MDTraj code that builds the backbone (N, CA, C; nanometers):
import mdtraj as md
import numpy as np

residues = "UNK UNK UNK UNK UNK UNK UNK UNK UNK UNK UNK UNK UNK UNK UNK UNK UNK UNK UNK UNK UNK UNK UNK UNK UNK UNK UNK UNK UNK UNK UNK UNK UNK UNK UNK UNK UNK UNK UNK UNK UNK UNK UNK UNK UNK UNK UNK UNK UNK UNK UNK UNK UNK UNK UNK UNK UNK UNK UNK UNK UNK UNK UNK UNK UNK UNK UNK UNK UNK UNK UNK UNK UNK UNK UNK UNK UNK UNK UNK UNK UNK UNK UNK UNK UNK UNK UNK UNK UNK UNK UNK UNK UNK UNK UNK UNK UNK UNK UNK UNK UNK UNK UNK UNK UNK UNK UNK UNK UNK UNK UNK UNK UNK UNK UNK UNK UNK UNK UNK UNK UNK UNK UNK UNK UNK UNK UNK UNK UNK UNK UNK UNK UNK UNK UNK UNK UNK UNK UNK UNK UNK UNK UNK UNK UNK UNK UNK UNK UNK UNK UNK UNK UNK UNK UNK UNK UNK UNK UNK UNK UNK UNK UNK UNK UNK UNK UNK UNK UNK UNK UNK UNK UNK UNK UNK UNK UNK UNK UNK UNK UNK UNK UNK UNK UNK UNK UNK UNK UNK UNK UNK UNK UNK UNK UNK UNK UNK UNK UNK UNK UNK UNK UNK UNK UNK UNK UNK".split()
xyz = np.array([
    [1.6034, 1.0186, -0.2146],
    [1.3961, 0.9651, -0.1787],
    [1.4355, 1.0343, -0.0474],
    [1.3156, 1.0985, 0.0374],
    [1.2511, 1.1104, 0.1733],
    [1.1695, 1.0296, 0.1963],
    [1.1707, 0.9800, 0.3054],
    [1.0642, 0.8852, 0.3343],
    [1.0588, 0.9035, 0.4773],
    [0.8755, 0.9542, 0.5498],
    [0.8202, 0.9841, 0.6702],
    [0.7228, 0.8668, 0.6892],
    [0.7623, 0.8253, 0.7569],
    [0.6560, 0.7285, 0.8069],
    [0.5890, 0.7354, 0.9404],
    [0.4538, 0.7484, 0.9063],
    [0.3507, 0.7680, 1.0140],
    [0.3180, 0.6184, 1.0431],
    [0.3284, 0.5996, 1.1928],
    [0.2560, 0.4118, 1.2376],
    [0.1029, 0.4896, 1.3192],
    [0.0230, 0.4383, 1.2300],
    [-0.1326, 0.5142, 1.2913],
    [-0.1575, 0.4134, 1.3649],
    [-0.2441, 0.4491, 1.4238],
    [-0.3116, 0.4137, 1.5519],
    [-0.3776, 0.2802, 1.5644],
    [-0.4615, 0.2750, 1.4272],
    [-0.5463, 0.2091, 1.3811],
    [-0.4907, 0.0982, 1.3003],
    [-0.4294, -0.0640, 1.3952],
    [-0.3842, -0.1898, 1.3877],
    [-0.2265, -0.1498, 1.3002],
    [-0.1717, 0.0069, 1.3445],
    [-0.0666, 0.0158, 1.2935],
    [-0.0495, -0.0083, 1.2137],
    [-0.0983, 0.0388, 1.0800],
    [-0.0797, 0.0796, 0.9536],
    [0.0573, 0.1847, 0.9360],
    [0.0985, 0.1587, 0.8433],
    [0.2589, 0.1910, 0.8135],
    [0.1836, 0.3246, 0.7107],
    [0.1591, 0.4561, 0.7348],
    [0.1286, 0.5505, 0.6353],
    [0.2689, 0.6333, 0.5948],
    [0.3032, 0.6455, 0.4789],
    [0.4790, 0.7140, 0.3857],
    [0.4092, 0.7795, 0.3377],
    [0.5093, 0.9364, 0.3766],
    [0.4940, 1.0730, 0.3036],
    [0.6242, 1.0652, 0.2149],
    [0.6123, 1.0650, 0.0806],
    [0.7148, 1.0284, 0.0143],
    [0.7898, 1.1406, -0.0612],
    [0.8721, 1.1775, -0.1013],
    [0.9185, 1.3081, -0.1336],
    [1.0310, 1.1867, -0.2696],
    [0.9960, 1.2165, -0.4067],
    [1.0515, 1.1128, -0.5219],
    [1.0928, 1.2240, -0.5991],
    [1.1891, 1.2818, -0.6639],
    [1.2324, 1.3934, -0.7491],
    [1.1693, 1.4867, -0.7603],
    [1.1528, 1.5443, -0.5612],
    [1.0784, 1.6902, -0.5807],
    [0.9189, 1.6906, -0.6062],
    [0.8686, 1.5156, -0.5938],
    [0.7086, 1.5322, -0.5983],
    [0.6521, 1.4517, -0.4711],
    [0.6227, 1.5445, -0.3839],
    [0.5420, 1.4499, -0.2614],
    [0.4201, 1.3879, -0.2643],
    [0.3701, 1.2729, -0.2244],
    [0.2728, 1.1860, -0.2190],
    [0.2428, 1.0910, -0.1100],
    [0.1361, 1.0303, -0.0855],
    [0.1403, 0.9569, 0.0759],
    [0.0765, 0.8358, -0.0142],
    [0.1911, 0.6742, 0.0874],
    [0.1007, 0.5842, 0.0361],
    [0.0253, 0.5447, 0.1479],
    [-0.0869, 0.4643, 0.1637],
    [-0.1416, 0.4005, 0.2519],
    [-0.2342, 0.4950, 0.3852],
    [-0.2761, 0.6463, 0.3177],
    [-0.3531, 0.7130, 0.4656],
    [-0.4559, 0.6652, 0.5416],
    [-0.4250, 0.5307, 0.6524],
    [-0.5278, 0.4241, 0.6960],
    [-0.5869, 0.5328, 0.7768],
    [-0.5511, 0.6308, 0.8547],
    [-0.6456, 0.6516, 0.9690],
    [-0.5500, 0.8056, 1.0375],
    [-0.5833, 0.8920, 1.1686],
    [-0.5423, 0.9946, 1.1896],
    [-0.5181, 1.1081, 1.0999],
    [-0.6634, 1.1586, 0.9997],
    [-0.6380, 1.2578, 0.9281],
    [-0.5926, 1.3749, 0.9595],
    [-0.6101, 1.4084, 1.0958],
    [-0.5655, 1.4704, 1.1489],
    [-0.3940, 1.5638, 1.1977],
    [-0.4025, 1.4335, 1.2119],
    [-0.2038, 1.3934, 1.2161],
    [-0.1382, 1.4138, 1.1286],
    [-0.1674, 1.3559, 0.9837],
    [-0.1144, 1.3124, 0.8711],
    [-0.1233, 1.5366, 0.8170],
    [-0.2617, 1.5611, 0.8100],
    [-0.2915, 1.6884, 0.7530],
    [-0.1864, 1.8442, 0.8456],
    [-0.1828, 1.7690, 0.9617],
    [-0.0703, 1.8883, 1.0151],
    [0.0592, 1.8663, 0.9836],
    [0.1119, 1.7666, 0.9871],
    [0.2391, 1.7448, 0.9046],
    [0.2921, 1.7995, 0.7778],
    [0.2030, 1.8010, 0.7110],
    [0.1900, 1.8221, 0.6117],
    [0.1980, 1.9998, 0.5900],
    [0.1023, 2.0528, 0.6456],
    [0.0697, 2.1889, 0.6573],
    [0.1767, 2.2539, 0.7652],
    [0.2595, 2.2141, 0.8738],
    [0.3724, 2.2797, 0.8909],
    [0.4874, 2.2533, 0.8471],
    [0.4715, 2.1963, 0.7231],
    [0.6400, 2.1528, 0.7207],
    [0.6115, 2.2034, 0.5323],
    [0.4968, 2.2567, 0.5175],
    [0.4905, 2.3543, 0.3787],
    [0.4833, 2.2897, 0.2635],
    [0.4585, 2.1453, 0.2890],
    [0.4460, 2.0214, 0.1607],
    [0.3441, 2.0438, 0.0859],
    [0.3815, 2.0889, -0.0543],
    [0.3167, 2.0353, -0.1921],
    [0.2553, 1.9243, -0.2027],
    [0.1805, 1.8411, -0.1443],
    [0.1421, 1.6969, -0.1930],
    [0.0529, 1.6855, -0.3312],
    [0.1202, 1.5818, -0.3906],
    [0.0768, 1.6392, -0.5201],
    [-0.0326, 1.4998, -0.5500],
    [-0.0487, 1.3707, -0.4633],
    [-0.1593, 1.2540, -0.5165],
    [-0.1004, 1.1388, -0.3885],
    [-0.2161, 1.0623, -0.3909],
    [-0.2643, 0.9683, -0.2872],
    [-0.2373, 0.8198, -0.3560],
    [-0.1262, 0.7367, -0.3106],
    [-0.1430, 0.6474, -0.3942],
    [-0.1688, 0.5001, -0.3081],
    [-0.2557, 0.4266, -0.3303],
    [-0.3012, 0.2924, -0.1995],
    [-0.2705, 0.1548, -0.2444],
    [-0.1862, 0.0896, -0.1873],
    [-0.1601, -0.0775, -0.2197],
    [-0.2387, -0.1311, -0.2194],
    [-0.3684, -0.0887, -0.1457],
    [-0.4652, -0.2072, -0.1832],
    [-0.6229, -0.1310, -0.0993],
    [-0.7140, -0.1510, -0.0618],
    [-0.8326, -0.1099, -0.0344],
    [-0.8483, -0.1454, 0.0688],
    [-0.8235, -0.2283, 0.1718],
    [-0.8870, -0.2327, 0.2891],
    [-0.9186, -0.1213, 0.3525],
    [-0.9561, -0.1285, 0.4394],
    [-0.9980, -0.0197, 0.5404],
    [-0.9131, 0.0288, 0.6299],
    [-0.8113, -0.0240, 0.6966],
    [-0.7218, 0.0236, 0.7563],
    [-0.6064, 0.1005, 0.6868],
    [-0.6291, 0.1230, 0.5455],
    [-0.5412, 0.1668, 0.4444],
    [-0.6616, 0.2711, 0.3935],
    [-0.7318, 0.2661, 0.3907],
    [-0.8398, 0.4047, 0.3172],
    [-0.8731, 0.4989, 0.3917],
    [-0.9097, 0.4596, 0.5201],
    [-0.9870, 0.5900, 0.6259],
    [-0.9788, 0.7248, 0.6023],
    [-0.8289, 0.7408, 0.5717],
    [-0.8245, 0.8844, 0.6145],
    [-0.8359, 0.9996, 0.4453],
    [-0.8612, 0.8807, 0.3661],
    [-0.8359, 0.8992, 0.2410],
    [-0.9271, 0.9879, 0.1601],
    [-1.0940, 0.9964, 0.1730],
    [-1.1590, 1.1098, 0.1705],
    [-1.1149, 1.2673, 0.2248],
    [-1.1302, 1.2363, 0.3436],
    [-1.0843, 1.4010, 0.4171],
    [-0.9636, 1.4382, 0.3066],
    [-0.8648, 1.3594, 0.3052],
    [-0.6961, 1.4258, 0.2764],
    [-0.7249, 1.4791, 0.1297],
    [-0.8272, 1.4366, 0.0540],
    [-0.8446, 1.3746, -0.0928],
    [-0.9401, 1.5396, -0.0890],
    [-1.0343, 1.5733, -0.0143],
    [-1.0808, 1.6838, -0.0181],
    [-0.9990, 1.7952, 0.0501],
    [-0.9378, 1.7716, 0.1563],
    [-0.8907, 1.8733, 0.2355],
    [-0.7434, 1.9847, 0.1304],
    [-0.6848, 1.8753, 0.0307],
    [-0.5806, 1.9113, -0.0513],
    [-0.6057, 1.9104, -0.2362],
    [-0.6907, 1.8682, -0.2540],
    [-0.7740, 1.8854, -0.3652],
    [-0.6918, 1.7803, -0.4537],
    [-0.6570, 1.6876, -0.4700],
    [-0.5182, 1.5296, -0.5418],
    [-0.6459, 1.4703, -0.5314],
    [-0.5827, 1.3670, -0.6494],
    [-0.6199, 1.2500, -0.6769],
    [-0.5898, 1.1305, -0.5722],
    [-0.6404, 1.0308, -0.6311],
    [-0.6376, 0.9041, -0.5185],
    [-0.6398, 0.7932, -0.6375],
    [-0.5223, 0.7298, -0.6044],
    [-0.4988, 0.5977, -0.7187],
    [-0.5356, 0.4690, -0.6295],
    [-0.5994, 0.4060, -0.7200],
    [-0.5905, 0.2204, -0.6755],
    [-0.5990, 0.1815, -0.7743],
    [-0.5264, 0.0301, -0.7473],
    [-0.5314, -0.0576, -0.9059],
    [-0.6960, -0.0500, -0.9024],
    [-0.6983, -0.1180, -1.0657],
    [-0.8482, -0.1357, -1.1200],
    [-0.9207, -0.2708, -1.0921],
    [-0.8390, -0.3549, -0.9777],
    [-0.8671, -0.5003, -0.9156],
    [-0.9149, -0.4320, -0.7718],
    [-0.9418, -0.3228, -0.7342],
    [-0.9402, -0.3179, -0.6125],
    [-1.0564, -0.2247, -0.5906],
    [-1.1494, -0.2504, -0.7384],
    [-1.2292, -0.1074, -0.6845],
    [-1.3631, -0.1973, -0.6420],
    [-1.3940, -0.3152, -0.6756],
    [-1.4749, -0.3984, -0.5757],
    [-1.4791, -0.3676, -0.4289],
    [-1.3614, -0.3243, -0.3904],
    [-1.3392, -0.3189, -0.2444],
    [-1.3235, -0.2344, -0.1831],
    [-1.2866, -0.1410, -0.2603],
    [-1.2687, 0.0270, -0.1825],
    [-1.4191, 0.0628, -0.1932],
    [-1.5165, 0.0178, -0.2937],
    [-1.6784, 0.0916, -0.3077],
    [-1.7594, -0.0410, -0.1689],
    [-1.6964, -0.1774, -0.1800],
    [-1.7902, -0.2108, -0.1043],
    [-1.7369, -0.2612, 0.0452],
    [-1.8438, -0.1918, 0.1438],
    [-1.8355, -0.2102, 0.2909],
    [-1.7699, -0.3286, 0.3743],
    [-1.8425, -0.4025, 0.2941],
    [-1.8449, -0.5451, 0.3563],
    [-1.6636, -0.6043, 0.2920],
    [-1.6266, -0.5930, 0.2028],
    [-1.4820, -0.6287, 0.0908],
    [-1.3765, -0.5493, 0.1296],
    [-1.4051, -0.4482, 0.1710],
    [-1.3003, -0.3080, 0.2646],
    [-1.3129, -0.3674, 0.4158],
    [-1.4045, -0.4125, 0.4746],
    [-1.4076, -0.4501, 0.6279],
    [-1.4520, -0.3403, 0.6954],
    [-1.4900, -0.1991, 0.6656],
    [-1.5115, -0.0937, 0.7612],
    [-1.6690, -0.1648, 0.7998],
    [-1.7135, -0.2302, 0.7206],
    [-1.8563, -0.2786, 0.7842],
    [-1.7902, -0.3857, 0.9265],
    [-1.7315, -0.4244, 0.9596],
    [-1.6866, -0.4752, 1.0679],
    [-1.5863, -0.3791, 1.1647],
    [-1.5522, -0.2606, 1.1137],
    [-1.4683, -0.2007, 1.1950],
    [-1.5377, -0.0444, 1.2027],
    [-1.6244, 0.0115, 1.1512],
    [-1.6873, 0.1216, 1.1250],
    [-1.8266, 0.1575, 1.1152],
    [-1.8496, 0.2266, 1.2511],
    [-2.0058, 0.1854, 1.2370],
    [-2.0816, 0.2752, 1.1252],
    [-2.0116, 0.3401, 1.0091],
    [-2.1175, 0.4610, 0.9173],
    [-2.0916, 0.3939, 0.7869],
    [-1.9778, 0.2678, 0.7978],
    [-1.9870, 0.2058, 0.6551],
    [-1.8785, 0.3222, 0.5955],
    [-1.7711, 0.2190, 0.4927],
    [-1.6754, 0.3385, 0.3981],
    [-1.6792, 0.2558, 0.2309],
    [-1.7592, 0.4078, 0.1647],
    [-1.7581, 0.3001, 0.0139],
    [-1.7082, 0.4140, -0.0638],
    [-1.6024, 0.4104, -0.0838],
    [-1.4959, 0.5705, -0.1831],
    [-1.5943, 0.5772, -0.3099],
    [-1.6151, 0.7273, -0.3157],
    [-1.6976, 0.7459, -0.4297],
    [-1.5861, 0.8543, -0.5153],
    [-1.4914, 0.8936, -0.5102],
    [-1.3978, 0.9558, -0.6078],
    [-1.2477, 0.8563, -0.5547],
    [-1.2499, 0.8437, -0.6972],
    [-1.0880, 0.7508, -0.7372],
    [-1.0297, 0.7391, -0.8454],
    [-0.9078, 0.7261, -0.8994],
    [-0.8505, 0.6743, -1.0015],
    [-0.8052, 0.5323, -1.0157],
    [-0.8117, 0.4304, -1.1106],
    [-0.7858, 0.3482, -1.1219],
    [-0.6632, 0.2752, -1.2040],
    [-0.5640, 0.2412, -1.1660],
    [-0.4277, 0.1572, -1.2134],
    [-0.4630, 0.0777, -1.3207],
    [-0.3951, 0.1082, -1.4323],
    [-0.4267, -0.0395, -1.5250],
    [-0.3383, -0.1616, -1.5546],
    [-0.3468, -0.2539, -1.5972],
    [-0.2902, -0.3645, -1.6108],
    [-0.1510, -0.3675, -1.4761],
    [-0.1133, -0.5226, -1.5377],
    [-0.0818, -0.5815, -1.4249],
    [0.0876, -0.4915, -1.3773],
    [0.1355, -0.3839, -1.4736],
    [0.2417, -0.3077, -1.4927],
    [0.2642, -0.1880, -1.4999],
    [0.2745, -0.0597, -1.4610],
    [0.3187, 0.0614, -1.5214],
    [0.4526, 0.0978, -1.4490],
    [0.4951, 0.1758, -1.5445],
    [0.6514, 0.1881, -1.5729],
    [0.5893, 0.3933, -1.5815],
    [0.7007, 0.4605, -1.4786],
    [0.6759, 0.5991, -1.4852],
    [0.5804, 0.5996, -1.4242],
    [0.4932, 0.5538, -1.3435],
    [0.3642, 0.6417, -1.3340],
    [0.3704, 0.7641, -1.2402],
    [0.3091, 0.8010, -1.3221],
    [0.2994, 0.9825, -1.2470],
    [0.4228, 1.0811, -1.2539],
    [0.5260, 0.9891, -1.1886],
    [0.6855, 1.0144, -1.1769],
    [0.7733, 0.9621, -1.2312],
    [0.8645, 0.9986, -1.3433],
    [0.9824, 0.8681, -1.4299],
    [1.0402, 0.7981, -1.2742],
    [1.0312, 0.6898, -1.3219],
    [1.0943, 0.5726, -1.2348],
    [1.0016, 0.5229, -1.1295],
    [0.8945, 0.5764, -1.0964],
    [0.8148, 0.5149, -1.0037],
    [0.7126, 0.3853, -1.0813],
    [0.7360, 0.2868, -1.0232],
    [0.7119, 0.1636, -1.1298],
    [0.6194, 0.1012, -1.0297],
    [0.4894, 0.0219, -1.0782],
    [0.3955, -0.0466, -1.0157],
    [0.3870, -0.1832, -1.0876],
    [0.3401, -0.2671, -0.9862],
    [0.3338, -0.4036, -0.9875],
    [0.1970, -0.4632, -0.9133],
    [0.1375, -0.5254, -1.0221],
    [0.0120, -0.6097, -0.9416],
    [0.0270, -0.6684, -0.8402],
    [0.0287, -0.7459, -0.7659],
    [0.0805, -0.8348, -0.6797],
    [-0.0565, -0.8836, -0.6150],
    [-0.0941, -0.9599, -0.6615],
    [-0.2526, -0.9789, -0.5977],
    [-0.2372, -1.1462, -0.5248],
    [-0.2884, -1.1468, -0.4048],
    [-0.2893, -1.2501, -0.2968],
    [-0.3357, -1.2228, -0.1922],
    [-0.3491, -1.1047, -0.0928],
    [-0.3907, -1.0164, 0.0055],
    [-0.5235, -0.9635, -0.0475],
    [-0.5358, -0.9301, -0.1902],
    [-0.6457, -0.8861, -0.2316],
    [-0.5756, -0.8725, -0.4115],
    [-0.7200, -0.9195, -0.4925],
    [-0.7056, -0.8822, -0.5894],
    [-0.5782, -0.7839, -0.6921],
    [-0.6221, -0.6543, -0.6380],
    [-0.5497, -0.5199, -0.6688],
    [-0.4618, -0.4755, -0.6050],
    [-0.3907, -0.5783, -0.5035],
    [-0.3103, -0.5142, -0.3886],
    [-0.1358, -0.5079, -0.5052],
    [-0.0616, -0.3613, -0.4729],
    [0.0370, -0.3659, -0.5920],
    [0.1821, -0.3848, -0.4595],
    [0.2603, -0.3647, -0.5439],
    [0.3866, -0.3098, -0.5158],
    [0.4955, -0.1683, -0.5738],
    [0.5099, -0.1149, -0.4675],
    [0.5103, 0.0597, -0.5719],
    [0.6743, 0.0086, -0.5110],
    [0.7712, 0.0276, -0.6762],
    [0.9110, 0.0659, -0.6923],
    [0.9589, 0.1817, -0.7225],
    [1.0644, 0.2232, -0.6335],
    [1.1423, 0.3238, -0.6117],
    [1.2225, 0.3145, -0.6513],
    [1.3586, 0.3357, -0.7515],
    [1.5129, 0.2261, -0.7321],
    [1.5208, 0.1526, -0.6640],
    [1.6052, 0.1077, -0.5303],
    [1.6100, 0.0177, -0.3962],
    [1.4905, 0.0163, -0.3491],
    [1.3800, 0.0995, -0.3457],
    [1.3154, 0.0935, -0.2509],
    [1.1091, 0.0258, -0.3064],
    [1.0974, -0.1043, -0.2167],
    [1.0281, -0.1155, -0.2188],
    [0.8738, -0.1230, -0.1419],
    [0.8039, -0.0336, -0.1836],
    [0.6594, -0.0374, -0.0600],
    [0.5483, -0.1723, -0.1049],
    [0.5492, -0.2459, -0.0514],
    [0.5173, -0.3832, -0.0919],
    [0.3557, -0.4019, 0.0298],
    [0.3464, -0.3056, 0.0878],
    [0.1310, -0.3084, 0.1421],
    [0.1697, -0.4133, 0.2831],
    [0.0577, -0.5036, 0.2236],
    [0.0158, -0.5989, 0.3016],
    [-0.0022, -0.7314, 0.2256],
    [0.1381, -0.7450, 0.1290],
    [0.1512, -0.8700, 0.0306],
    [0.3036, -0.9289, 0.1363],
    [0.3930, -0.8500, 0.1352],
    [0.4914, -0.8857, 0.2486],
    [0.5361, -0.8234, 0.3640],
    [0.5974, -0.8753, 0.4923],
    [0.6201, -0.8274, 0.6110],
    [0.7181, -0.8442, 0.6181],
    [0.8409, -0.8044, 0.7575],
    [0.8945, -0.8688, 0.7563],
    [0.8704, -0.9837, 0.8347],
    [0.9459, -1.0811, 0.8748],
    [0.9034, -1.2131, 0.8946],
    [0.7484, -1.2662, 0.8504],
    [0.6748, -1.2466, 0.7801],
    [0.5870, -1.2879, 0.7176],
    [0.5162, -1.2044, 0.6199],
    [0.3867, -1.2643, 0.6333],
    [0.2813, -1.2048, 0.4841],
    [0.1393, -1.1518, 0.5245],
    [0.0984, -1.1165, 0.3850],
    [-0.1020, -1.0634, 0.4472],
    [-0.1327, -1.1735, 0.4561],
    [-0.2777, -1.1888, 0.5101],
    [-0.3524, -1.2412, 0.5261],
    [-0.4138, -1.2754, 0.4055],
    [-0.4586, -1.4441, 0.3454],
    [-0.5313, -1.4574, 0.2580],
    [-0.6800, -1.5249, 0.2542],
    [-0.7226, -1.5139, 0.4076],
    [-0.8686, -1.5931, 0.4453],
    [-0.9223, -1.4588, 0.4789],
    [-0.8908, -1.3313, 0.3925],
    [-0.9853, -1.2354, 0.4015],
    [-1.0358, -1.2374, 0.2709],
    [-1.2387, -1.1403, 0.2879],
    [-1.2680, -1.1718, 0.1207],
    [-1.1722, -1.1334, -0.0098],
    [-1.1830, -1.1868, -0.1026],
    [-1.1128, -1.1581, -0.2203],
    [-0.9795, -1.2425, -0.1941],
    [-0.8998, -1.2890, -0.0758],
    [-0.8382, -1.3355, -0.0817],
    [-0.7706, -1.4530, -0.1511],
    [-0.6300, -1.4875, -0.2302],
    [-0.6350, -1.6144, -0.3038],
    [-0.4711, -1.6796, -0.2570],
    [-0.4676, -1.7570, -0.1571],
    [-0.3587, -1.8634, -0.1864],
    [-0.2625, -1.8809, -0.2816],
    [-0.3152, -1.8976, -0.3871],
    [-0.2349, -1.9515, -0.4976],
    [-0.2148, -1.8083, -0.5434],
    [-0.2575, -1.7206, -0.5542],
    [-0.2012, -1.6248, -0.6331],
    [-0.0665, -1.5088, -0.5297],
    [-0.1335, -1.5398, -0.4047],
    [0.0045, -1.5030, -0.2908],
    [0.1217, -1.5594, -0.2863],
    [0.0855, -1.6836, -0.3543],
    [0.2478, -1.7728, -0.3720],
    [0.3208, -1.7116, -0.5015],
    [0.2417, -1.6874, -0.6036],
    [0.2773, -1.5964, -0.7161],
    [0.3579, -1.4708, -0.7279],
    [0.2428, -1.4206, -0.6171],
    [0.3407, -1.2598, -0.6226],
    [0.4598, -1.3190, -0.5119],
    [0.4978, -1.4067, -0.4624],
    [0.5915, -1.4165, -0.3483],
    [0.6853, -1.4503, -0.4205],
    [0.6667, -1.5269, -0.5128],
    [0.7716, -1.5782, -0.6296],
    [0.8581, -1.4476, -0.6791],
    [0.7734, -1.3489, -0.7586],
    [0.7732, -1.2465, -0.8263],
    [0.9066, -1.1706, -0.7164],
    [0.8586, -1.1676, -0.6414],
    [0.9060, -1.0825, -0.5149],
    [1.0523, -1.0865, -0.4681],
    [1.0741, -1.2635, -0.4718],
    [1.2283, -1.3279, -0.4459],
    [1.3202, -1.3048, -0.5927],
    [1.2632, -1.2422, -0.6532],
    [1.3512, -1.2143, -0.8060],
    [1.3985, -1.0375, -0.7730],
    [1.3433, -0.9964, -0.6708],
    [1.4453, -0.8641, -0.6441],
    [1.5628, -0.8645, -0.6141],
    [1.6539, -0.7741, -0.6669],
    [1.8009, -0.7811, -0.6030],
    [1.7385, -0.8127, -0.4391],
    [1.9113, -0.8777, -0.3990],
    [1.8742, -0.9120, -0.2533],
    [1.8787, -0.7838, -0.1702],
    [2.0093, -0.6699, -0.2293],
    [1.9866, -0.5557, -0.1267],
    [1.8353, -0.4297, -0.1356],
    [1.7541, -0.4868, -0.2118],
    [1.6576, -0.3765, -0.1925],
    [1.5944, -0.3676, -0.0927],
    [1.5460, -0.2427, -0.0280],
    [1.4629, -0.2141, 0.1040],
    [1.3466, -0.2565, 0.0885],
    [1.2712, -0.3043, 0.2127],
    [1.1519, -0.3166, 0.2091],
    [1.0900, -0.2199, 0.2773],
    [0.9768, -0.2117, 0.2586],
    [0.8565, -0.1351, 0.3258],
    [0.7608, -0.1505, 0.3539],
    [0.6952, -0.2495, 0.4239],
    [0.5702, -0.2902, 0.4319],
    [0.4608, -0.1767, 0.5037],
    [0.3383, -0.2388, 0.4780],
    [0.2089, -0.1904, 0.5279],
    [0.1989, -0.1978, 0.6752],
    [0.2582, -0.2920, 0.7498],
    [0.2971, -0.3582, 0.9000],
    [0.4001, -0.3647, 0.9310],
    [0.4262, -0.3398, 1.0310],
    [0.5483, -0.3619, 1.0795],
    [0.6914, -0.2808, 1.0742],
    [0.8224, -0.3127, 1.0979],
    [0.9564, -0.3228, 1.0450],
    [1.0017, -0.2793, 0.8926],
    [1.0783, -0.2194, 0.8816],
    [1.1629, -0.2170, 0.7312],
    [1.2127, -0.3178, 0.7229],
    [1.2624, -0.4249, 0.6036],
    [1.3112, -0.5365, 0.5993],
    [1.4026, -0.5129, 0.4500],
    [1.4830, -0.6074, 0.4603],
    [1.5693, -0.6378, 0.2720],
    [1.4836, -0.7240, 0.2158],
    [1.5117, -0.7607, 0.0608],
    [1.5044, -0.9008, 0.0170],
    [1.5585, -0.9738, 0.0732],
    [1.7129, -1.0025, 0.0812],
    [1.8018, -1.0952, 0.1117],
    [1.7530, -1.1228, 0.2896],
    [1.7038, -1.0412, 0.4149],
    [1.6498, -1.1053, 0.5033],
    [1.5452, -1.1568, 0.5120],
    [1.4547, -1.1161, 0.4069],
    [1.3390, -1.1480, 0.4379],
    [1.3720, -1.3604, 0.3411],
    [1.4381, -1.3462, 0.2259],
    [1.4844, -1.4931, 0.2060],
    [1.5288, -1.5698, 0.2765],
    [1.5892, -1.5521, 0.3859],
    [1.6611, -1.6100, 0.4643],
    [1.5634, -1.6210, 0.5847],
    [1.4794, -1.5837, 0.6450],
    [1.4271, -1.5843, 0.7749],
    [1.2595, -1.5650, 0.7571],
    [1.2550, -1.5473, 0.6571],
    [1.0562, -1.5289, 0.6079],
    [1.0679, -1.6768, 0.5915],
    [0.9901, -1.7303, 0.6632],
    [0.9264, -1.8627, 0.6597],
    [0.8284, -1.8727, 0.5193],
    [0.7585, -1.7712, 0.5183],
    [0.6681, -1.7951, 0.3689],
    [0.7243, -1.7655, 0.2500],
    [0.8381, -1.6586, 0.2371],
    [0.8899, -1.6580, 0.1590],
    [1.0109, -1.7917, 0.1419],
    [1.0880, -1.8384, 0.1995],
    [1.1353, -1.9294, 0.1958],
    [1.1184, -2.0483, 0.1219],
    [0.9686, -2.0823, 0.2098],
    [0.9453, -2.2578, 0.1784],
    [0.7921, -2.2200, 0.0459],
    [0.7502, -2.0660, 0.0297],
    [0.6769, -2.0950, -0.0717],
    [0.5076, -2.1607, -0.0432],
    [0.4860, -2.1744, 0.0474],
    [0.4269, -2.3181, 0.1447],
    [0.2795, -2.3023, 0.0747],
    [0.2109, -2.2421, 0.0237],
    [0.1058, -2.2636, -0.0524],
    [0.0902, -2.3161, -0.1635],
])
top = md.Topology()
chain = top.add_chain()
for i, resn in enumerate(residues, 1):
    res = top.add_residue(resn, chain, resSeq=i)
    for name in ("N", "CA", "C"):
        top.add_atom(name, md.element.get_by_symbol(name[0]), res)
traj = md.Trajectory(xyz[None], top)
């Protein structure tokens, strides 16, 4: 598997271009459409789809342009529909003068999806930061979005956040093999073992 990380200027979102089993897709293209597009074109990459960990503005704002540019589908969990279509809930009304309400999207159903679009790609609904936050798993690689960061977790005081749900989601993350690698929505990579040892929230499950 190949992973190219773009650290985007707007709020430092990590956007990942992943090549898994010869299928390329994007995770969380939150801004800088031109930068992402140029990389894909310059490397002659056939992009298959976009998959988002959740629907906050800083993670979705480049989605409409990329969907149009490459004629590809965009996927988000069904519990995020109210967020991606509501400028107040996706926070674009706070940051973006024109506001953002996505019109073209495909919904991921249920709490767990095995072999989603690609054999071996698994999706787990882990609410707390938002109702439809997901963890994306491929082998020992975990893309955690804004649920789990290195040494921290995502906020639960934003629209649709939930402390109790976050606590339950963190318990599920702790069950993964300690050697698994974490690729978060913001900040540097880590491992499950490192976070169990050093992340105050994961260690103590404070909610």
